[in-house]
N, C-alpha and C positions, 0 to 999 in steps of 0.2 A: 627579386621575389623572395619572400620568406617561405621556404618550402615547408617548414613545420606548420606554420599558420595555414598554408594552403591545404596541406593534408588534413588538418583539423576541420577546415571548412568543408572539404570534400566529404569526409566521413559524416559530418553533421547533416549534409544534404541527403546522403544515403539513408541515415538512421531516421530522419524526420520525414523523408519522402518528397521534399520539395526544397527549392532554393529559398523561397520566402519563409518556410518553417525553420530552415537552418539559420536564417537571419534573425528570426525571433529568439531562437535558442541561444545564439551567440551574441545577441544584442548588437547586430551589425546590419547596416542598410543593405537592401536587396541588390542594388547595383554593385556594391563592394563584394558581396558574396559571388555574384555572377562573374565579376572580373577576376577574382582570385581563382575560381575553378577554371576559367578560360586560360589564365596565365599558366596554371599547372599543366593543362593539356598542351599548350604551346611548348612549354619546357620539355615535356615528355615526347612531343611529336606524335601524340596518339589521342584519339577521341575516347574519353572515359565514360561519358554520359550521352544517352539519347534523350533530348529534351522535347517535351510536348506540353500542351496547355494543361493536361491533367496529371501527368506523372513523369518521374525520372526513371529511366531504364539503363542499367549498366551494360556497357559493351563487353566483349570478351576481355579486352585489355583492362577495362574498369574492374571486372570481377577479380582478376589477378591482383590488381593494384590495391583493392580494398583490404585484402588479407595482409599485404605488405605494410600498408599504412597502420593497421591495427597493431601489428607486431612492432613496428618502429616506434609508434607513439606510446605503446605499452612499455617498451624498454626505457624510453625517456622518462616516463612517469615514475617507473620503479627506481631509476637512477636518481631522480630528484628526491624521492622519498628517502632513499638511503643516505644521500648527502645531507638531508635535513634532519637525520637522526631518527626517523620513524621506525627503524628496525633495531635501534639500540635502546630506546626507552619510549614509553608512551608519551607522544607529543604530537601537536598539530591539530587540525580541524577534523571533526567527526560529524558526518551528516546522517541523521536517523529519521526514518519515517514510521508513523504509527497511526492507527485509527484514532479518531478525535477523542472519544470518551475514555478509551483505554489509556491513551497517552496522557490525558489530563489527570485521571484518577490514580493510575497505577505507575506509569512510567516516569512521570515528572518527579515524584519523590525519590525514586531510585537514581535518576539523573542528578538530583541535587546532592545526594551522597557521593556519587561518582565524581562530580566536579570538585568537591571538597577533598576527595582522596587523591585526585590527579590534577594538580594545579596547572600542568603544562598542556592539558587537552582542552580545547574549546568545542562545544557541541552546537550544531544547528538542528533543531527539531522541527520536522514538517508533520503537522497533524492533518490528516485527510482520510476520509473513508474510501478513497480511491486507492487501489493497489498500484503503486508506482512500479515502473519497469526498471529494475536495478541495472540492466545492461545499457539503458539509454539515458537515464537521468543521474545526476551527480549525487547519488545516495549510497552511503557505505553499508548501511544495515537497515533492515525493515522488520517491524513486528507484524506478523501476519496471523490472521484468525481464519481457520479453515484448512482443508486439505491443500497440499502443495503439488500441483500437477507438473510444475517445471522441475525436472530432476537435476538440472544443472545448478540449482541453488543449493547451498549448504545450509542445513537447518539444525537448530538446537531447540528441542521442545521444552517449553517452560510451564505448560499447564493445559487446561481445556475449559471451554465454556459451552453453554447449550442455549438454543433458542427458547424463548418463553413468550407466552401470551399474557398480557396484562391490561387492566382497566382500572379506572378509579372506583372507589366504593360507591360514589354517587351514581356512576353509570350503571354498575351492576344492580344497584337498588332500583333503578328506573327501568332497565331493560331486561333484567334477569341475567343469570350466569350460564354460559354454555356448558353443557354436560358432555357433549361429544363434538368432534370437528364439524359434523353436518349442521349443527345448530348455528354455526357462524353465518349461514345464509340469511338468518333473521337479524343480524347485527350490523352496526356500522363499524368499519375497520379503518385504522390509520396505518398506512404502509410506508415503511422505510425502504425505498427502492434499491438501496445498496445491499439489502439482505434478502428480500423476497420480492416476488412478482406482485403487481397491484391487483391481479384478478384471480389468483389461485395460490393457496398455501399448502405445503406438503406436510404430512404427519406420518408417524411410524418410523421403523428402522428398516433400511434396505435388507433384502430385496422386496419387502412387503410395504413399502411406502405407498401412500395414496394421496392424491391432491383433492382439495375441496374448493369450490368457487367461493369467493368473498367479494363483498362490495366495499371498495375503498372510498369513503367519503373524503379522505384527504391523503394525498401522496406527498411525501417529503424526501429530501435527499441527505438528511443527517439523522442519526439516532437520537440526538438530543432534542430535535424538533418533534420527532415521533413521541418521545417520552413526555414532553411538555403538553402535546396535544392530548395524549391519553390522560394525563393528570388533570387536564381541564375538562375531562368528561366527554370528549368528542367521539370516542369509540375505543375499540380494542386494538392495541398495538402489538406487533411482534418484533421483539428486539432480542438482544443477548443478555444472559443472566447477570453478568457483572454490571451492565449498563443501568439496571433498575434495582440493584441490591439495596442501595441507600433509600430510594423512594419507597420500596416495599417495607423496609425496617421502620420508616417514619409513618407508615400507614397511608401514604398518599396513593399507592397503587396496590392492587391485589393480583395474584397469579391465577391463571385458569388453564384447564386442559393439560396439566403437567404430565399426566400418565400417557399422553398421546405424542409427546414431543420426540423428535429424532435423537439419534445418538449424539454425544458431545462432540464439539469441534476442537481440533488441536490449536493451541497458541504457540507460535514458534518465532524465534529470532532467526532471520535468514540473511545471507549475503551471497554475492556472486564470487566464485573462485576466479581470481585473476592475478596470477603470480603469487609472490610471497605475501603473507598476511601482515599488515602493519601492526605494531605492538599496541597502538591505541585501540584498534578493533578487537584484538585478542583480550586486552585488559577489560574492555567494556563487557564483552560476552561473559568472561569469567566472573566479573563483578555482578552483573545484572541477572544472569540466569538463576543462581540459587535464591536471590531475593524475590524474583518474580515467581519462582516455583513455590516459595513459602506462602505467597499470597493466595495460591490456588489450593492450598491444603484445606480439607474440611474443618 
């Protein structure tokens, strides 16, 4: 039995919540996952998991063993990074996550400069409007927009953005321009569900925020789709300022209700503290942070 592989499978099962999900994460058949966990339990002479059709539950022995596995695998990972030279010079693979539009418009040009400056670092960029879990997914660094409730993440602030309402000139000419949030009740709205709820939008600054009911004619799951729909005259969309800056400058979209918008949201580079920081990660933060901060200057 490969104990390191068995520990990895066991931790994946705990982190994902099921043996089948662990198999998908590790690209391993379910029978193989189940066998490796059983072999590990046989080797230890202890039951680690209580299995049911709905969930996995750790036994007392399993809870203690999880901590040991994390420590052992973390030490192995750090030893391999050191042997590969990641603490001597920026080298190796760097996985980064960012929102779709921000990543395409702002982060990619910075990445292009970084790759030219650091030829021994390769980058994998995941563009998604979903906030990835840095403790469960193989991501070294994420660009996050909004407040950071998880205090275990280390953050470097690079700027701020704010929510905006926008519509096409054709839509406003046809339906009128809202002058107060309550006017939205008479308008068609396009909702980006990753940013706001489809039935109510909040305005004002805490603690004096208030919500108004809206009618979403269209609900989408990416900002780009919401912007396209608004540009096509389907209704008023609520997105983030940087996402529509170019469309507003081209005259394709116009802003509305700017005086009622909430306070700006922070933009941060975040990572999970786990042992020593590889130089490739330190190099990217030092390289990218001032360049991104410059983009947010008025």
